[in-house]
C-alpha positions, 0 to 999 in steps of 0.5 A: 912835809908839805913845802907848799903848806910851810911856804904859805905859813911863812907868807902868813907870818910875814904879812899878818895884820898886827892887832896886839902887843908882840913878843918884842913890844913886851921884851925889847924895853926890858932886855935891849940896851940894858946893862943892869942886872943879870947880863946872861938873860939879856944876852939870851934874849938877843941871841935866841929870841931877838935875832934877825931870823926869828924877829920877822916871823914873830913881829906881828904875832900878838896876844890879845890879853896883853892889851889889858894894861894890868896883865901886860904890866905883870908880865913885864914886871916879871921879866924885870925881876928875873933880870934884876933880882939878886935872888929871883922869886922864881915861882912868882916870876913864873906865874904870869908866864904860866897863865899865858902858857895855859892858853897853848894846846899842843898834841902828840902825833896821832898816826892814822891806822893804815892797811898792812902789807902781808908780803914779806920783802926779799932778804936781798933787798933787806941786805942791800939796806943794811949794806947802805946804812953801814956804808953810811956810817963808815963814810961819815967817819972817814969824811969827819974823823968821827960819826956826828949827831945833830941838835935842833931847836923846836921853839913851839916846845913839847906838848907835855910841857904845860904851866905845871911842868914849867913852874916845876922847871923854874924851881927845880933847875939849879943854874940861873942860866937855865932858869933864864932860858926856860922862862924866855923860851916858854914865853916865846912859845905862846906867841909862836903857837898862837900865830901862823908861824906855828905852821912853819916852826912845827909842821905836821909829819908822818909817824911818831919820831919828829923829823929834824927838818930845822934849817939850823942844826948843831953837829957835835960828838958825845960818848952817848952817841959813840956808844950807839955807833959802836953797837951798830957797827958791831951789828954790821960786822955780826951780819957778815955783809961787809967786805974784809976792808969794811970789817977792818975799818969798822974795828978801827972805828969801834977802837977809837970810839971805845977810847973816846967813851971811856978815856976822853969822856971820863970824869972822877966823882964821888958818890953820896957816901964819898967813894970815888967813881969814874963816870962818863960825861955828857960832853967832853971838854973842848975840843972833843965835842967838835962844835964849830967856832960859830956854835961854840959862841952861840952855846955860851951865849944861850947859857949851855956852857956847863955839862956834867956827867949822867947816869945814862951816858955812863951806863951806855958807854960802859955797855958799849966798851964791854961789848967791844971787849975793852980791858980798861980797868973802868969796867972792873968798878962795880958801877951798880954801887954808884947807881945805888946812891942815885936810887930813889926810895919813897919817903927817904930820898924822893927829893933827889928829883928836883924837876918832877916833869913826869910825876904821873909815874912812881919813882921808887926804885928808879935811878935819877939822871944827872951826877954832880960834876967834880966840883958839885955842879948840877945845873939841870937839877935832877929828873928820872927817866924810865928809858935811862933805867933800862940802860942801867939794867942792861949794863948791870946784866952785861957786867953781872958776874964781873960786879958780883951782883948775884953774890952781893945782897946790896947790889942784887937789891938795887937791881931788883928794885929797878926791875920793880920800878919798870914792872909797876910802870908797865902794869900801869900802862904809863910806859905808853904815855909820852908824858912819862918820859923825860928824854925819849919816846914811848916807842924808843922805850919799847926798843930799849927794853928789847935790847935790855931783855936781850941782855937779861936772856944772856944770863944763866938761869941761876942769875935770871931767877935771882934777879927776877924771881917773880917773872917781871921780865916776861910780864913786861915782854908781853905788854910791850910786845902787844904795844908794838904789834897793836899800836906801832905796827898798825899805824902810819910809821916813819923810818925811825919808828919802823926801825924801833919796832924791828929792834923791839920785835927782834929782841922780844920774839915778835911773830914774823908777820909783824916785821913786814909793815916796818920792813916795807916802810924802811925799804920804801924810804930807802934814798930819802936822805940828802947828801948821800945819806940813805935816810933822813934825820929823826928824833932820837931823844930830846930835852924838854927844858929849856925848850924842845931840843931834838937830838938825831941825825942822818947817821943816827937813823942809819945806825938804828935801821942797821940794828933793826934790819939786822934782827929782822934778817936774822929772824927771817933766816931762822924762820926759813931754816925751821920751815 
């Protein structure tokens, strides 16, 4: 990122001539000093949008159309209704803000084609980077007692979150606090995107995954993150590059994280038919998420106090525990039966998806994201993400015999229908469209398909034929591999993009020559991190509501780099043995 360019954007935002009503002209009279109506929306406004850090950047940013008193009044009346109505009419409230949102034009990154290096790096250099990434994870644990991830807000929002998605979220989200925050964040997006502040809040970057440059990042712990750190440390152990002390430390950390995943973060819920299941929550109760006291209060003020279990965290946590050879009884429950109750069947239970942000894809056979909490909470409504469905397949393959999937017709049908969901997604080409994904990038879908494909290939031939009699996995493999080799590798990448490419190539059997650009990208940027981290923080996953919230961290980058380089090294060594 060009710091000089960002400094220029800041100066322009602070000194711009004010020519039209600003966000604060519109909202201050509604939300400041008011004790009536819903207290959360006023508190949210003061905390998230009216704070002393953001106000100077936006106080001069105005919208010319709000000089029309009729239009100004329509937006203000909508905000008053959101504040005061006992049962707000959210479509009516959202309409005038949606009209403003239509004026915002954002684009996904479009990396330029680049000349590709052809000389394979030295294996010794790859091994040195693997050791650096593994050492970073071990040091992070020893420093903090856990391996953190970070959340950061990008207030300009997601390019795919347009007026249609905004209105869908306002009606489909369940908790009023999330509706409030979605309403106000998206109103603020218009003022940000159409002002000089956009260059400061959303500067351009190299590659696809967004760097997490934001000065305010919220450190925390989740079973979802621990599950992938377990996989990364298992990869480090399998590489044989750690010292005996490193291996002992890694095993202790894996044992602790496994317990955090399947014991600390466990909740008991009931499926649609009333059967009890143990699942894994997105955030364990305090103090386990390890938020600082400051951010604990901020989180409550912003309305993010209620978290519920989700199908993705459950799948990844159970998969990691399986790989770590856990003997906890939670692994014996046939989780695929629980997922069946969250599976969309066209025409029968399509209303399972209440927030259809990616309604360009066919949901039939897919598993929705959120699980009702023990007392019935579902603050996020429900959505359906393709990459999550890869995680459900992956954990099902790892526990195929344990859960008797092949022997149980209903379970086999559930798995086949998820496979069919992915086959249609990939055949349509929609897997490569960012709009098709709720929480992830298409590039991450490719890496996660590689991970899922590896678990599928580890099954015996009888199980593979029962699950995939028509060769869907090979069809998907060819399409995804083509995308990685012709789109990802051929264009400018950052370190996280490169790690995702290596994971996909390694698991899907990519040609060795295609590893070279990603390897050079990673090795050339070794040392780009701060505070002793070998690499910077990049976007791993995201929320699109209430605004674009990125999750990642330097440790996350190290974990993915470690896994990607480990697969690349393995492929290179196998090629040398064959040669």
